[in-house]
DRENKE-827774 format. One record per atom (N, C-alpha, C, O): x, y, z negated; residue in one letter. Coordinates in steps of 0.05 Angstrom, whole numbers, padded with zeros to 5 digits, always signed. Layout:
<recs>
XYZa...
</recs>
This chain:
<recs>
+01682-00356-00729m+01678-00338-00751m+01676-00354-00777m+01661-00374-00778m+01691-00347-00797n+01691-00361-00822n+01667-00353-00840n+01658-00330-00839n+01657-00372-00855f+01635-00367-00873f+01639-00384-00898f+01654-00403-00898f+01624-00376-00919a+01623-00392-00944a+01594-00397-00950a+01577-00380-00945a+01588-00420-00961k+01561-00427-00971k+01562-00427-01001k+01578-00441-01013k+01544-00412-01014l+01542-00410-01043l+01513-00414-01051l+01495-00410-01036l+01510-00420-01077q+01483-00423-01088q+01483-00413-01117q+01502-00416-01132q+01460-00402-01124a+01456-00393-01152a+01428-00403-01160a+01408-00393-01151a+01428-00422-01178t+01403-00436-01187t+01386-00445-01163t+01362-00441-01162t+01400-00455-01142g+01386-00466-01119g+01379-00446-01098g+01370-00454-01076g+01382-00421-01103n+01378-00400-01083n+01404-00399-01067n+01424-00389-01077n+01404-00408-01042d+01429-00412-01027d+01433-00391-01005d+01414-00382-00993d+01458-00384-01002f+01465-00362-00984f+01490-00370-00967f+01507-00385-00976f+01491-00359-00944i+01515-00359-00927i+01528-00332-00930i+01515-00311-00927i+01554-00332-00936l+01568-00307-00941l+01590-00304-00920l+01605-00322-00915l+01591-00280-00908i+01611-00273-00888i+01626-00248-00896i+01613-00228-00903i+01652-00249-00896d+01668-00225-00900d+01667-00210-00874d+01681-00216-00855d+01651-00189-00873a+01644-00175-00848a+01658-00148-00846a+01649-00131-00831a+01679-00144-00862s+01692-00117-00862s+01701-00108-00834s+01700-00085-00828s+01710-00127-00818n+01720-00120-00791n+01705-00134-00769n+01716-00139-00747n+01679-00140-00774l+01663-00154-00755l+01639-00138-00747l+01629-00122-00762l+01630-00141-00722e+01606-00129-00712e+01590-00151-00698e+01599-00163-00679e+01566-00155-00708r+01548-00176-00696r+01520-00166-00697r+01513-00146-00709r+01503-00181-00683n+01474-00178-00686n+01466-00193-00711n+01459-00217-00709n+01467-00180-00734w+01464-00194-00759w+01436-00206-00763w+01434-00228-00775w+01416-00193-00753e+01389-00204-00755e+01387-00231-00740e+01376-00250-00751e+01397-00231-00716k+01396-00256-00700k+01414-00277-00713k+01407-00301-00713k+01437-00269-00722l+01456-00288-00735l+01443-00301-00760l+01446-00325-00764l+01429-00284-00776a+01416-00295-00800a+01396-00316-00793a+01394-00337-00805a+01380-00310-00772r+01359-00330-00764r+01372-00356-00755r+01362-00378-00761r+01394-00354-00740s+01408-00378-00730s+01422-00394-00752s+01418-00418-00754s+01438-00380-00768m+01454-00394-00788m+01437-00405-00810m+01443-00426-00821m+01415-00392-00818c+01399-00401-00840c+01380-00424-00834c+01368-00435-00853c+01378-00432-00809q+01361-00455-00803q+01371-00480-00816q+01395-00486-00816q+01353-00495-00829r+01361-00518-00845r+01371-00541-00827r+01388-00556-00836r+01360-00544-00804r+01367-00567-00787r+01384-00560-00763r+01398-00578-00753r+01383-00536-00754f+01399-00528-00731f+01422-00509-00737f+01437-00501-00720f+01424-00500-00763g+01445-00482-00771g+01459-00492-00796g+01459-00516-00801g+01470-00474-00811v+01483-00481-00836v+01462-00487-00857v+01464-00506-00873v+01441-00471-00857g+01419-00473-00877g+01423-00454-00900g+01445-00454-00913g+01403-00438-00906g+01405-00419-00928g+01380-00402-00930g+01365-00399-00911g+01376-00391-00954d+01354-00372-00958d+01361-00344-00947d+01343-00328-00942d+01386-00339-00943g+01394-00313-00933g+01423-00312-00925g+01439-00330-00931g+01430-00290-00912l+01458-00284-00903l+01468-00260-00918l+01456-00239-00917l+01491-00263-00931i+01503-00241-00946i+01527-00231-00930i+01544-00247-00921i+01529-00205-00927l+01553-00193-00915l+01569-00179-00937l+01559-00162-00952l+01595-00186-00938l+01614-00172-00956l+01627-00150-00940l+01640-00156-00920l+01625-00125-00950l+01634-00102-00935l+01650-00084-00954l+01649-00087-00978l+01665-00066-00942e+01679-00046-00957e+01660-00024-00966e+01639-00019-00953e+01667-00010-00988s+01649+00011-00999s+01666+00034-01008s+01688+00031-01019s+01655+00058-01005r+01668+00082-01016r+01657+00089-01043r+01668+00106-01057r+01636+00075-01051l+01623+00081-01077l+01628+00060-01098l+01625+00066-01122l+01637+00036-01090a+01640+00014-01109a+01663-00004-01100a+01676+00002-01079a+01668-00025-01115n+01689-00044-01107n+01683-00058-01081n+01700-00062-01064n+01657-00064-01077f+01648-00077-01052f+01620-00067-01045f+01607-00054-01061f+01613-00073-01020r+01586-00067-01011r+01573-00094-01001r+01586-00110-00989r+01547-00097-01007m+01533-00121-00999m+01509-00113-00982m+01493-00096-00990m+01506-00126-00959r+01481-00126-00944r+01470-00155-00944r+01486-00174-00944r+01444-00157-00946i+01433-00184-00947i+01409-00186-00928i+01391-00169-00928i+01409-00207-00911f+01388-00212-00892f+01373-00237-00900f+01386-00258-00906f+01347-00236-00900n+01331-00260-00905n+01333-00280-00882n+01344-00273-00861n+01323-00304-00886s+01325-00324-00865s+01309-00318-00841s+01314-00329-00819s+01290-00299-00843d+01274-00291-00819d+01287-00267-00805d+01276-00257-00785d+01311-00259-00814g+01325-00237-00801g+01320-00210-00813g+01334-00191-00806g+01300-00207-00830s+01295-00181-00842s+01315-00175-00864s+01326-00193-00877s+01321-00149-00867e+01341-00141-00887e+01327-00134-00913e+01307-00120-00914e+01338-00144-00935a+01328-00138-00962a+01344-00116-00975a+01367-00110-00968a+01332-00103-00995e+01345-00081-01009e+01367-00092-01028e+01388-00081-01030e+01360-00113-01043v+01378-00123-01064v+01370-00152-01069v+01348-00161-01063v+01389-00167-01082c+01383-00195-01089c+01400-00201-01113c+01425-00201-01112c+01387-00208-01136g+01402-00213-01160g+01419-00239-01158g+01442-00239-01167g+01408-00260-01147n+01423-00284-01143n+01445-00280-01123n+01467-00291-01126n+01440-00265-01102g+01460-00259-01082g+01484-00244-01093g+01506-00248-01085g+01478-00225-01112l+01500-00210-01124l+01518-00228-01140l+01542-00225-01140l+01506-00248-01154r+01523-00267-01169r+01540-00284-01151r+01563-00290-01156r+01528-00292-01128c+01543-00307-01108c+01566-00291-01097c+01588-00302-01093c+01561-00266-01091l+01583-00249-01081l+01605-00246-01102l+01629-00248-01095l+01598-00243-01127a+01618-00241-01148a+01634-00267-01150a+01659-00266-01152a+01621-00290-01148r+01635-00316-01149r+01655-00317-01126r+01677-00326-01129r+01647-00308-01102y+01664-00310-01078y+01688-00293-01081y+01711-00302-01076y+01685-00267-01088v+01708-00249-01089v+01728-00257-01111v+01752-00253-01108v+01718-00269-01132i+01736-00278-01153i+01751-00303-01144i+01775-00305-01147i+01737-00322-01132d+01750-00347-01122d+01770-00341-01101d+01790-00355-01098d+01765-00320-01085c+01784-00313-01063c+01806-00294-01072c+01823-00286-01056c+01807-00287-01097g+01828-00270-01108g+01824-00241-01101g+01843-00225-01102g+01800-00233-01093l+01795-00205-01086l+01787-00189-01110l+01786-00164-01109l+01782-00202-01132a+01775-00189-01158a+01784-00206-01181a+01787-00231-01178a+01789-00193-01203e+01797-00208-01227e+01773-00221-01241e+01751-00211-01240e+01778-00245-01253a+01757-00260-01265a+01746-00248-01290a+01724-00255-01299a+01761-00230-01302d+01752-00218-01328d+01746-00188-01326d+01744-00175-01346d+01742-00178-01302e+01736-00150-01298e+01708-00146-01287e+01699-00161-01270e+01696-00124-01296e+01669-00117-01285e+01672-00108-01256e+01690-00093-01249e+01653-00117-01240l+01652-00110-01212l+01630-00090-01207l+01609-00091-01220l+01634-00073-01187t+01612-00056-01178t+01607-00062-01149t+01625-00065-01133t+01581-00064-01142v+01573-00072-01115v+01552-00052-01104v+01531-00049-01117v+01558-00040-01082e+01538-00022-01069e+01518-00039-01054e+01525-00056-01039e+01492-00033-01059t+01470-00046-01045t+01452-00025-01033t+01455-00001-01038t+01432-00034-01018n+01412-00015-01008n+01393-00005-01029n+01377+00013-01024n+01396-00015-01054a+01381-00006-01077a+01399+00007-01097a+01392+00009-01121a+01422+00016-01089g+01441+00030-01107g+01464+00012-01115g+01466-00011-01106g+01481+00023-01132v+01505+00008-01141v+01497-00009-01165v+01485+00000-01185v+01504-00035-01164k+01499-00054-01185k+01525-00062-01198k+01546-00064-01185k+01524-00068-01224r+01547-00077-01240r+01545-00106-01247r+01523-00115-01255r+01567-00120-01244i+01567-00149-01250i+01589-00155-01270i+01612-00148-01265i+01583-00168-01292k+01602-00175-01312k+01606-00206-01312k+01588-00220-01319k+01630-00215-01304p+01635-00244-01305p+01640-00254-01334p+01650-00239-01351p+01631-00278-01340h+01636-00291-01366h+01653-00315-01362h+01653-00328-01340h+01668-00323-01382s+01687-00345-01380s+01673-00372-01377s+01686-00391-01368s+01647-00374-01383d+01633-00399-01380d+01621-00403-01352d+01606-00422-01348d+01627-00384-01334g+01618-00387-01306g+01592-00371-01300g+01584-00370-01277g+01581-00359-01321r+01557-00342-01316r+01566-00314-01308r+01588-00305-01313r+01547-00300-01295f+01551-00272-01288f+01527-00257-01297f+01504-00265-01293f+01532-00234-01310q+01510-00216-01319q+01509-00193-01300q+01529-00178-01296q+01485-00188-01287v+01482-00167-01268v+01464-00146-01280v+01442-00151-01290v+01474-00121-01279d+01458-00098-01287d+01440-00091-01262d+01450-00079-01243d+01415-00098-01263m+01397-00095-01241m+01384-00067-01240m+01369-00061-01222m+01391-00050-01259g+01379-00023-01260g+01352-00024-01274g+01342-00045-01280g+01340-00001-01278p+01314+00000-01292p+01291-00008-01273p+01293-00002-01249p+01271-00021-01284p+01248-00027-01267p+01232-00002-01261p+01233+00018-01276p+01218-00002-01239m+01201+00020-01231m+01172+00011-01228m+01167-00011-01221m+01154+00030-01236f+01126+00022-01238f+01107+00039-01223f+01083+00031-01220f+01115+00062-01213r+01096+00079-01199r+01087+00066-01173r+01104+00053-01160r+01062+00069-01166p+01052+00056-01141p+01069+00062-01117p+01073+00044-01100p+01078+00087-01114e+01094+00094-01091e+01122+00082-01092e+01136+00081-01071e+01131+00073-01115e+01157+00060-01117e+01156+00030-01111e+01177+00019-01105e+01132+00018-01111i+01131-00011-01106i+01137-00017-01077i+01155-00033-01072i+01123-00006-01056p+01100+00012-01057p+01074-00003-01053p+01073-00025-01042p+01052+00010-01063i+01025-00001-01060i+01008+00021-01046i+01009+00044-01054i+00993+00013-01026v+00975+00031-01013v+00948+00028-01027v+00930+00014-01017v+00945+00042-01049a+00920+00040-01064a+00918+00064-01083a+00939+00075-01092a+00894+00073-01088a+00890+00095-01107a+00891+00084-01135a+00870+00075-01145a+00914+00086-01148v+00918+00075-01174v+00926+00098-01193v+00945+00112-01187v+00911+00101-01215d+00918+00123-01233d+00928+00113-01260d+00930+00128-01279d+00935+00087-01262i+00946+00076-01286i+00975+00066-01281i+00979+00050-01262i+00994+00075-01297i+01022+00067-01294i+01031+00056-01321i+01029+00070-01341i+01042+00032-01322p+01047+00013-01300p+01020+00000-01291p+01000+00000-01305p+01021-00011-01266v+00998-00024-01255v+00997-00053-01264v+01012-00070-01255v+00980-00058-01283v+00978-00085-01296v+00951-00097-01289v+00930-00085-01291v+00951-00123-01282d+00927-00138-01276d+00910-00125-01255d+00885-00121-01259d+00922-00117-01233y+00907-00104-01211y+00895-00126-01194y+00910-00143-01185y+00869-00125-01188p+00856-00147-01173p+00863-00144-01143p+00859-00123-01131p+00873-00166-01132v+00879-00168-01103v+00865-00193-01092v+00869-00215-01103v+00850-00190-01071n+00837-00212-01058n+00855-00226-01038n+00867-00212-01021n+00858-00252-01040a+00875-00267-01022a+00864-00295-01018a+00860-00309-01037a+00858-00302-00993g+00848-00328-00987g+00822-00335-01002g+00818-00358-01009g+00805-00315-01006g+00780-00320-01019g+00782-00321-01050g+00763-00327-01063g+00806-00315-01060r+00810-00315-01089r+00818-00287-01098r+00832-00273-01084r+00809-00280-01122e+00818-00255-01134e+00840-00261-01154e+00837-00275-01173e+00864-00249-01148l+00887-00253-01165l+00893-00226-01180l+00891-00205-01168l+00901-00228-01205l+00908-00205-01221l+00938-00202-01220l+00952-00218-01231l+00947-00180-01208l+00976-00176-01204l+00986-00153-01221l+00973-00133-01225l+01010-00157-01232t+01025-00136-01246t+01049-00129-01228t+01064-00147-01220t+01052-00103-01221f+01071-00095-01201f+01096-00083-01214f+01095-00067-01233f+01119-00092-01204v+01145-00083-01213v+01164-00080-01189v+01164-00098-01172v+01178-00058-01188s+01199-00056-01168s+01226-00059-01182s+01232-00044-01201s+01243-00077-01172m+01270-00080-01181m+01289-00070-01159m+01311-00080-01155m+01280-00049-01145g+01293-00040-01120g+01281-00053-01096g+01286-00045-01073g+01265-00074-01101n+01249-00088-01081n+01222-00094-01093n+01220-00095-01118n+01201-00098-01077p+01173-00099-01088p+01166-00127-01098p+01171-00147-01085p+01153-00128-01122h+01145-00153-01134h+01116-00150-01145h+01109-00130-01156h+01101-00172-01142g+01075-00174-01154g+01074-00200-01170g+01078-00222-01158g+01069-00198-01196v+01070-00222-01214v+01041-00229-01223v+01026-00212-01232v+01035-00254-01220c+01009-00265-01228c+01013-00286-01249c+01026-00306-01244c+01001-00283-01273f+01003-00303-01294f+00981-00323-01291f+00957-00316-01290f+00988-00349-01291v+00969-00370-01287v+00973-00392-01308v+00993-00392-01322v+00953-00409-01310q+00955-00432-01329q+00967-00457-01316q+00981-00472-01329q+00960-00461-01290d+00970-00485-01276d+00990-00477-01255d+00982-00468-01233d+01015-00479-01262l+01036-00471-01243l+01041-00491-01221l+01044-00483-01198l+01040-00516-01228a+01047-00537-01209a+01027-00539-01186a+01035-00543-01162a+01002-00537-01192d+00981-00540-01171d+00972-00515-01158d+00954-00515-01141d+00984-00492-01165f+00977-00467-01152f+00984-00468-01122f+01007-00476-01116f+00966-00461-01104p+00972-00463-01075p+00990-00440-01065p+00981-00423-01049p+01015-00441-01074l+01033-00419-01067l+01039-00418-01037l+01042-00397-01025l+01041-00442-01025s+01047-00443-00996s+01025-00431-00979s+01029-00421-00957s+01000-00432-00990e+00977-00420-00976e+00974-00390-00982e+00970-00375-00963e+00977-00383-01007l+00971-00355-01015l+00996-00337-01013l+00993-00313-01011l+01020-00349-01014g+01044-00333-01013g+01046-00317-00987g+01051-00293-00989g+01042-00329-00964p+01043-00313-00939p+01022-00291-00938p+01027-00270-00927p+00999-00297-00949i+00977-00277-00949i+00985-00253-00966i+00982-00230-00958i+00996-00258-00989m+01005-00236-01007m+01028-00221-00995m+01029-00197-00996m+01047-00236-00983q+01070-00223-00970q+01062-00202-00950q+01074-00181-00948q+01042-00209-00934h+01034-00192-00911h+01008-00176-00917h+00996-00166-00898h+00999-00175-00942h+00974-00162-00948h+00976-00132-00941h+00997-00120-00943h+00953-00121-00932e+00953-00093-00923e+00959-00073-00945e+00966-00050-00939e+00957-00081-00970l+00964-00063-00992l+00994-00057-00994l+01002-00038-01007l+01010-00075-00981f+01039-00073-00986f+01054-00067-00960f+01060-00085-00945f+01059-00041-00954p+01071-00033-00928p+01099-00044-00924p+01108-00047-00901p+01114-00051-00946q+01140-00062-00943q+01140-00092-00950q+01161-00104-00957q+01117-00104-00948r+01113-00132-00956r+01118-00136-00986r+01125-00117-01000r+01114-00160-00995l+01115-00165-01024l+01129-00191-01031l+01125-00211-01017l+01145-00191-01052n+01154-00216-01065n+01133-00223-01086n+01126-00207-01103n+01123-00248-01084f+01100-00256-01100f+01108-00278-01120f+01118-00299-01111f+01105-00272-01146e+01112-00292-01166e+01087-00301-01181e+01070-00285-01188e+01087-00327-01187i+01067-00338-01206i+01082-00347-01230i+01104-00359-01228i+01071-00343-01254a+01086-00349-01278a+01067-00360-01300a+01044-00352-01301a+01078-00377-01317r+01064-00388-01340r+01081-00384-01364r+01104-00393-01365r+01070-00370-01384v+01085-00365-01409v+01085-00390-01426v+01064-00400-01433v+01109-00399-01433v+01111-00423-01450v+01113-00415-01479v+01101-00427-01496v+01129-00394-01484s+01133-00385-01512s+01143-00356-01510s+01144-00344-01489s+01148-00344-01533r+01159-00317-01534r+01186-00314-01521r+01195-00292-01515r+01199-00337-01516s+01227-00336-01505s+01230-00351-01480s+01253-00355-01470s+01208-00362-01468e+01210-00378-01444e+01186-00375-01426e+01163-00375-01435e+01191-00372-01400i+01170-00370-01380i+01178-00389-01357i+01201-00390-01349i+01159-00403-01346m+01163-00418-01322m+01151-00403-01298m+01130-00390-01301m+01165-00404-01275a+01156-00388-01253a+01162-00401-01226a+01180-00418-01224a+01147-00394-01206r+01153-00400-01178r+01151-00374-01162r+01137-00355-01169r+01166-00373-01140v+01169-00348-01125v+01165-00353-01095v+01175-00372-01083v+01148-00336-01083w+01147-00334-01054w+01162-00309-01046w+01153-00287-01051w+01186-00313-01034e+01203-00290-01027e+01196-00279-01000e+01192-00293-00980e+01194-00253-00999r+01189-00238-00974r+01211-00245-00954r+01235-00239-00959r+01204-00257-00932g+01224-00262-00911g+01237-00289-00913g+01253-00296-00895g+01232-00304-00935a+01245-00330-00938a+01226-00353-00946a+01233-00376-00944a+01202-00346-00955g+01183-00366-00964g+01188-00374-00993g+01202-00360-01008g+01178-00398-01001e+01183-00406-01029e+01212-00415-01031e+01221-00432-01016e+01225-00405-01051t+01253-00412-01056t+01255-00424-01084t+01238-00422-01101t+01278-00438-01088l+01282-00451-01114l+01287-00431-01137l+01284-00438-01160l+01295-00407-01129s+01301-00387-01150s+01302-00359-01137s+01307-00357-01113s+01297-00339-01153c+01298-00311-01143c+01306-00294-01167c+01292-00293-01187c+01329-00281-01166g+01340-00266-01188g+01323-00241-01194g+01315-00237-01217g+01317-00225-01174s+01300-00201-01178s+01272-00210-01186s+01259-00196-01201s+01263-00233-01175g+01237-00243-01183g+01236-00251-01212g+01216-00246-01225g+01257-00263-01222a+01258-00270-01250a+01257-00245-01268a+01244-00245-01289a+01271-00224-01259c+01270-00199-01273c+01242-00187-01274c+01233-00178-01294c+01229-00188-01250a+01202-00177-01249a+01183-00193-01267a+01166-00181-01280a+01186-00219-01268v+01169-00236-01285v+01173-00229-01314v+01154-00226-01329v+01198-00226-01322a+01204-00220-01350a+01194-00192-01358a+01182-00189-01380a+01197-00173-01340v+01187-00146-01346v+01157-00146-01347v+01145-00134-01366v+01144-00159-01328a+01114-00161-01328a+01104-00174-01354a+01084-00165-01365a+01118-00195-01363a+01110-00209-01387a+01112-00190-01411a+01096-00191-01430a+01133-00174-01412q+01136-00155-01434q+01114-00134-01433q+01103-00126-01454q+01107-00125-01409l+01085-00105-01407l+01059-00116-01418l+01043-00101-01429l+01055-00143-01416h+01031-00156-01427h+01034-00162-01456h+01015-00169-01470h+01058-00159-01467g+01063-00166-01495g+01067-00196-01500g+01064-00205-01522g+01073-00211-01479y+01075-00240-01481y+01102-00249-01493y+01104-00269-01506y+01124-00233-01488v+01151-00242-01495v+01166-00219-01508v+01157-00196-01508v+01189-00226-01519g+01206-00205-01531g+01225-00194-01510g+01221-00196-01486g+01247-00181-01520s+01265-00167-01502s+01284-00185-01487s+01297-00177-01468s+01286-00210-01496q+01303-00230-01482q+01287-00255-01477q+01274-00266-01495q+01288-00265-01452v+01272-00288-01445v+01286-00305-01424v+01300-00294-01406v+01283-00331-01425d+01292-00349-01404d+01270-00352-01384d+01247-00359-01391d+01276-00349-01358v+01257-00354-01337v+01266-00379-01323v+01287-00380-01311v+01249-00400-01325v+01256-00426-01314v+01242-00429-01287v+01218-00429-01285v+01259-00431-01266l+01249-00434-01239l+01256-00463-01229l+01271-00477-01242l+01245-00471-01206p+01251-00499-01197p+01280-00504-01194p+01289-00527-01197p+01297-00484-01189g+01326-00488-01185g+01342-00485-01210g+01366-00491-01210g+01330-00477-01232g+01346-00474-01256g+01336-00451-01274g+01314-00440-01269g+01352-00444-01294r+01345-00426-01315r+01361-00400-01312r+01385-00400-01309r+01347-00377-01314l+01359-00351-01314l+01351-00337-01339l+01329-00340-01349l+01369-00320-01349n+01364-00305-01374n+01360-00275-01366n+01376-00264-01351n+01340-00263-01377v+01334-00235-01371v+01331-00220-01397v+01317-00228-01415v+01344-00197-01398m+01342-00179-01421m+01333-00152-01412m+01343-00141-01393m+01313-00141-01427w+01304-00114-01422w+01294-00102-01448w+01278-00114-01462w+01304-00078-01455d+01296-00065-01480d+01270-00050-01479d+01262-00036-01498d+01257-00051-01456g+01231-00037-01453g+01234-00009-01442g+01214+00004-01437g+01259+00000-01438e+01263+00027-01429e+01284+00030-01407e+01280+00043-01387e+01307+00017-01411g+01330+00021-01393g+01333-00001-01372g+01314-00010-01360g+01359-00009-01368e+01366-00028-01347e+01357-00056-01355e+01354-00064-01378e+01352-00072-01334v+01346-00100-01336v+01372-00116-01331v+01385-00111-01311v+01378-00135-01348y+01403-00151-01345y+01396-00180-01339y+01380-00192-01353y+01407-00189-01317l+01402-00217-01307l+01427-00233-01310l+01449-00225-01302l+01425-00257-01322s+01448-00274-01326s+01443-00302-01315s+01421-00313-01318s+01463-00313-01302g+01461-00340-01292g+01487-00348-01278g+01506-00332-01276g+01488-00372-01269t+01512-00383-01256t+01511-00378-01226t+01491-00370-01215t+01533-00383-01212a+01536-00382-01183a+01559-00400-01176a+01579-00401-01189a+01556-00415-01154e+01576-00435-01146e+01582-00433-01116e+01564-00429-01100e+01607-00437-01110l+01616-00441-01082l+01611-00470-01074l+01620-00488-01088l+01596-00474-01053v+01588-00501-01044v+01608-00512-01024v+01619-00534-01027v+01613-00497-01002f+01633-00504-00982f+01639-00481-00964f+01625-00460-00965f+01660-00483-00949t+01667-00463-00929t+01667-00476-00901t+01669-00501-00899t+01666-00460-00880g+01666-00471-00853g+01671-00450-00832g+01676-00426-00839g+01668-00458-00807e+01671-00439-00785e+01646-00441-00768e+01634-00463-00764e+01637-00418-00757w+01613-00417-00741w+01621-00408-00713w+01633-00387-00710w+01613-00423-00692p+01620-00416-00664p+01600-00394-00655p+01580-00400-00643p+01607-00369-00660d+01588-00348-00656d+01591-00331-00631d+01580-00309-00629d+01606-00341-00611q+01612-00324-00588q+01587-00316-00573q+01586-00295-00560q+01565-00332-00575h+01541-00326-00561h+01524-00306-00577h+01502-00298-00567h+01533-00298-00601l+01517-00280-00617l+01530-00252-00620l+01522-00237-00638l+01550-00246-00604l+01562-00220-00605l+01541-00199-00599l+01523-00203-00583l+01544-00176-00612l+01524-00154-00609l+01523-00146-00580l+01543-00139-00567l+01498-00146-00568e+01495-00140-00540e+01497-00110-00536e+01492-00094-00554e+01505-00103-00511g+01507-00075-00504g+01534-00064-00505g+01538-00040-00499g
</recs>
């Protein structure tokens, strides 16, 4: 089975053109995404046909769970279909995801701008299992590992909780990330971001991704951080979110769609001996 390896600001994915394939995708994602025994990746992207858009994308985290959407993954998919001649380099693409149809605009400098759709703030849209009567939910106290963290909740089609901190480098993300991900308040688990505001136009952030752990970058997480910062009045309508893997630009006018911009690169292609992973039954 042929695959491609791509990365977007260090968030790396294995992509398979799965239009005519049937596999146990959860098991395949766990196998291929292993860093030492597989190809290595934060997730597995499936490129599929769509009746609603130019393409359809399914994405599985490295633990085999399926995600609704992925901003960095969408840019990687766009990079792949353009490089393979499946789409024109100067035309807008539409991609069907489990969080709706997303639009991607390629730029001549190698960046891609993704229309991530409008953010959602209602507790049931995150979702949060808590009696909350304030929308948006800003600085909500959550106990984790003996610490009280103040979270601002944003759904970008997937659930995010953003915590603004002063010390980004020494924050125990590897300890508290798993606790937040599996906290009883979040029935669909949680993507957990910590962020430090540098200026009105720049934020530094780290992300614990649901199903993948700490990653070098997260596109939807960068969007959630930027939106949360606007809700607090920390930044303007356009901000750079600097993650360990690189810089992403996020634009939001405070009402409509969130636009995510960044690069994506094809790293290598290969073949996977997958005969032992055929769908059972």
